[in-house]
Wavefront OBJ file of the C-alpha trace (Angstrom):
o trace
v 47.588 1.483 10.772
v 47.021 -0.992 13.597
v 50.131 -2.032 15.501
v 50.851 -5.642 14.539
v 53.825 -6.158 16.828
v 53.322 -9.043 19.260
v 52.906 -8.205 22.942
v 54.037 -11.721 23.784
v 55.506 -14.507 21.671
v 56.327 -18.049 22.773
v 58.623 -20.151 20.618
v 58.947 -23.824 21.524
v 58.332 -23.298 25.262
v 59.231 -26.438 27.199
v 58.732 -26.822 30.958
v 59.790 -29.708 33.166
v 60.278 -30.715 36.778
v 63.742 -30.732 38.313
v 63.864 -34.457 37.611
v 63.313 -33.556 33.920
v 59.776 -34.902 33.720
v 58.151 -32.939 30.870
v 55.096 -30.838 31.709
v 54.788 -28.518 28.681
v 56.421 -29.349 25.353
v 57.110 -27.128 22.341
v 54.349 -24.553 22.890
v 54.413 -21.696 20.371
v 52.013 -18.795 19.844
v 51.962 -15.008 19.566
v 49.497 -12.390 20.744
v 49.342 -9.001 19.069
v 48.462 -5.724 20.773
v 44.781 -5.598 21.718
v 44.137 -9.212 20.638
v 42.763 -12.076 22.734
v 44.006 -15.673 22.807
v 42.394 -18.550 24.677
v 44.284 -21.543 26.055
v 41.713 -24.284 26.488
v 41.975 -27.889 27.630
v 41.272 -30.240 30.516
v 42.886 -29.939 33.944
v 46.552 -30.925 33.827
v 47.002 -30.031 30.154
v 49.624 -27.361 30.930
v 47.491 -24.236 30.401
v 48.188 -22.506 33.705
v 51.883 -23.430 33.672
v 52.181 -21.872 30.213
v 50.457 -18.724 31.486
v 52.616 -18.511 34.608
v 55.784 -18.906 32.566
v 54.931 -15.667 30.727
v 54.894 -13.626 33.925
v 57.681 -15.591 35.613
v 55.629 -17.192 38.401
v 56.316 -20.877 37.864
v 55.726 -23.095 40.913
v 58.677 -24.332 42.920
v 60.228 -27.346 41.246
v 59.109 -26.372 37.727
v 61.602 -24.789 35.330
v 61.888 -23.733 31.716
v 64.215 -26.124 29.937
v 63.674 -25.024 26.353
v 62.206 -22.422 24.049
v 61.943 -18.656 24.285
v 59.495 -16.132 25.707
v 59.581 -12.671 24.146
v 57.442 -10.037 25.824
v 57.088 -6.322 25.225
v 55.330 -3.865 27.511
v 53.945 -4.417 30.991
v 52.094 -7.520 32.137
v 49.592 -8.283 34.910
v 47.660 -11.352 35.997
v 44.191 -12.191 37.329
v 44.336 -15.328 39.460
v 41.826 -18.163 39.670
v 40.921 -17.824 43.371
v 40.308 -14.165 44.324
v 40.221 -14.858 48.066
v 43.656 -16.521 48.062
v 45.047 -13.774 45.820
v 44.277 -11.127 48.463
v 45.978 -10.572 51.829
v 43.363 -11.569 54.464
v 44.969 -9.246 57.052
v 44.860 -6.070 54.949
v 41.745 -4.081 53.922
v 41.127 -4.241 50.194
v 41.316 -0.518 49.369
v 44.617 -0.378 51.209
v 45.914 -3.339 49.180
v 44.854 -1.741 45.910
v 46.358 1.624 46.851
v 49.637 -0.118 47.689
v 49.783 -1.657 44.204
v 49.100 1.749 42.628
v 51.790 3.364 44.811
v 54.530 0.937 43.796
v 53.599 0.370 40.157
v 52.627 3.915 39.149
v 55.180 5.669 41.410
v 52.810 8.317 42.732
v 52.319 9.773 46.204
v 50.343 7.874 48.849
v 47.499 10.383 48.561
v 47.383 10.097 44.781
v 47.558 6.304 45.023
v 44.435 6.186 47.179
v 42.625 8.557 44.833
v 43.509 6.382 41.810
v 42.486 3.253 43.741
v 39.056 4.739 44.454
v 38.660 5.660 40.772
v 39.414 2.049 39.819
v 36.850 0.781 42.322
v 34.238 3.077 40.807
v 35.154 1.912 37.283
v 34.643 -1.714 38.360
v 31.274 -1.075 40.000
v 32.295 -1.740 43.607
v 30.254 -0.261 46.493
v 30.642 3.482 47.151
v 30.763 2.643 50.876
v 34.378 1.479 50.388
v 35.321 5.153 50.046
v 34.539 5.769 53.709
v 34.839 2.317 55.260
v 37.473 -0.097 54.016
v 36.792 -3.828 54.391
v 38.728 -7.070 54.622
v 38.435 -9.693 51.866
v 36.238 -11.978 54.002
v 33.707 -9.155 54.333
v 33.146 -9.045 50.568
v 31.475 -11.499 48.183
v 33.493 -13.655 45.790
v 32.472 -11.466 42.860
v 33.516 -8.287 44.698
v 36.893 -9.831 45.602
v 37.424 -10.780 41.956
v 36.735 -7.171 40.946
v 39.361 -6.059 43.474
v 41.860 -8.482 41.916
v 41.005 -7.128 38.448
v 41.492 -3.578 39.762
v 44.948 -4.565 41.057
v 45.859 -5.939 37.642
v 44.626 -2.779 35.898
v 46.563 -0.628 38.382
v 49.694 -2.004 36.695
v 48.501 -0.435 33.402
v 49.182 -3.688 31.534
v 49.743 -4.091 27.829
v 49.052 -7.790 28.418
v 46.474 -9.177 30.848
v 46.835 -12.849 31.830
v 43.636 -14.498 33.087
v 43.996 -17.843 34.883
v 40.428 -19.223 34.951
v 39.239 -16.047 36.730
v 35.605 -17.154 37.076
v 35.982 -20.771 38.242
v 35.212 -20.016 41.908
v 32.204 -17.789 41.164
v 28.476 -18.339 40.763
v 27.261 -18.653 37.176
v 25.550 -15.240 37.093
v 28.625 -13.557 38.593
v 30.844 -15.368 36.074
v 28.997 -13.690 33.210
v 29.373 -10.271 34.847
v 33.137 -10.727 35.288
v 33.626 -11.971 31.716
v 31.645 -9.022 30.339
v 33.682 -6.666 32.517
v 37.036 -8.004 31.265
v 35.842 -7.768 27.644
v 34.470 -4.236 28.078
v 37.624 -2.957 29.752
v 39.750 -4.540 27.027
v 37.900 -2.460 24.424
v 38.257 0.688 26.533
v 41.893 0.260 27.607
v 43.304 -1.704 24.663
v 45.261 -4.413 26.482
v 45.863 -7.848 24.980
v 44.502 -10.924 26.784
v 45.651 -14.509 27.234
v 42.705 -16.353 28.787
v 43.084 -19.798 30.345
v 39.998 -21.964 30.823
v 38.817 -25.561 30.591
v 35.484 -24.302 29.240
v 35.477 -24.093 25.451
v 32.252 -22.064 25.456
v 33.830 -19.405 27.674
v 37.007 -19.309 25.590
v 35.090 -18.949 22.327
v 33.026 -16.057 23.712
v 36.107 -14.189 24.984
v 38.838 -14.862 22.428
v 39.379 -14.331 18.711
v 42.003 -17.114 18.592
v 42.245 -20.440 20.402
v 44.991 -22.888 21.314
v 43.729 -26.327 22.339
v 46.113 -28.015 24.780
v 46.372 -31.685 25.710
v 49.062 -33.320 27.828
v 51.325 -30.288 27.649
v 51.136 -29.760 23.895
v 49.079 -27.601 21.560
v 47.126 -30.044 19.400
v 45.205 -27.413 17.420
v 45.193 -23.633 17.119
v 43.697 -20.942 14.940
v 40.896 -18.450 14.454
v 38.077 -19.182 16.910
v 35.209 -19.338 14.428
v 37.170 -21.381 11.904
v 38.330 -23.818 14.563
v 34.806 -24.317 15.897
v 33.323 -24.728 12.425
v 35.924 -27.217 11.243
v 37.856 -28.810 14.133
v 40.686 -30.974 12.868
v 41.720 -32.811 16.032
v 39.631 -35.450 17.788
v 40.365 -33.849 21.174
v 38.944 -30.519 19.998
v 35.813 -32.305 18.823
v 35.569 -34.021 22.212
v 35.755 -30.665 24.008
v 33.048 -29.274 21.741
v 30.799 -32.271 22.398
v 31.305 -31.899 26.164
v 29.648 -28.459 26.219
v 26.229 -29.153 27.723
v 23.332 -27.757 25.685
v 20.096 -26.545 27.235
v 17.422 -29.243 27.003
v 14.679 -28.748 24.477
v 11.466 -28.092 26.329
v 8.389 -29.806 25.004
v 5.416 -27.608 24.431
v 2.409 -29.097 26.086
v -1.047 -28.280 24.830
v -3.393 -26.710 27.352
v -5.920 -29.227 28.692
l 1 2 3 4 5 6 7 8 9 10 11 12 13 14 15 16 17 18 19 20 21 22 23 24 25 26 27 28 29 30 31 32 33 34 35 36 37 38 39 40 41 42 43 44 45 46 47 48 49 50 51 52 53 54 55 56 57 58 59 60 61 62 63 64 65 66 67 68 69 70 71 72 73 74 75 76 77 78 79 80 81 82 83 84 85 86 87 88 89 90 91 92 93 94 95 96 97 98 99 100 101 102 103 104 105 106 107 108 109 110 111 112 113 114 115 116 117 118 119 120 121 122 123 124 125 126 127 128 129 130 131 132 133 134 135 136 137 138 139 140 141 142 143 144 145 146 147 148 149 150 151 152 153 154 155 156 157 158 159 160 161 162 163 164 165 166 167 168 169 170 171 172 173 174 175 176 177 178 179 180 181 182 183 184 185 186 187 188 189 190 191 192 193 194 195 196 197 198 199 200 201 202 203 204 205 206 207 208 209 210 211 212 213 214 215 216 217 218 219 220 221 222 223 224 225 226 227 228 229 230 231 232 233 234 235 236 237 238 239 240 241 242 243 244 245 246 247 248 249 250 251 252 253
């Protein structure tokens, strides 16, 4: 029987500034093992703050003032900007091997070997085996794969994705999304995926939470929510997804 225990559960999460200005109010949801939940909404709706509260990386001046966060198993995070998430003064294989060394508690030699296996799994250049490179020497898509490899090196039960494709070209975005989805099937981790793009969220997640001004205004099964949205804000997000134009067929002269 499939394990139905939640990997993470939020109950009435409330975040505020030190001056008690509310930022996130009464957010509740649960994610079961191997499941995927999307937090979708416009910029400033509280999505990323909710995500960061799960892993304990709230910005300075923001604090949890109410609610509970219950988490089981290990957790890792993929950040929005891969370049800023990497140390510019350290070669990328060395950075990845360092994460493996500390999180998996293996020898330095074994850590490098595991790091190279992760790079191969993520389709990074074989040349990194013999010549390490700095982040600025790689493309944005390659840096994002390094960041994903670092997250996977933690062997997470829960993977938090904070708009991981925003800084990438459209074609690279699709590759990264497919990669996260494929690895989820292979490795079995649960996902909480933050994005402002409803189309991306619906393609990645089986459940959605629509956030506006720090609150969840609608949540439920992805297909059901898209077929029958109950909140006007959800309908607005759906209408904001740009369709491809219909091309007129012109008769040959």
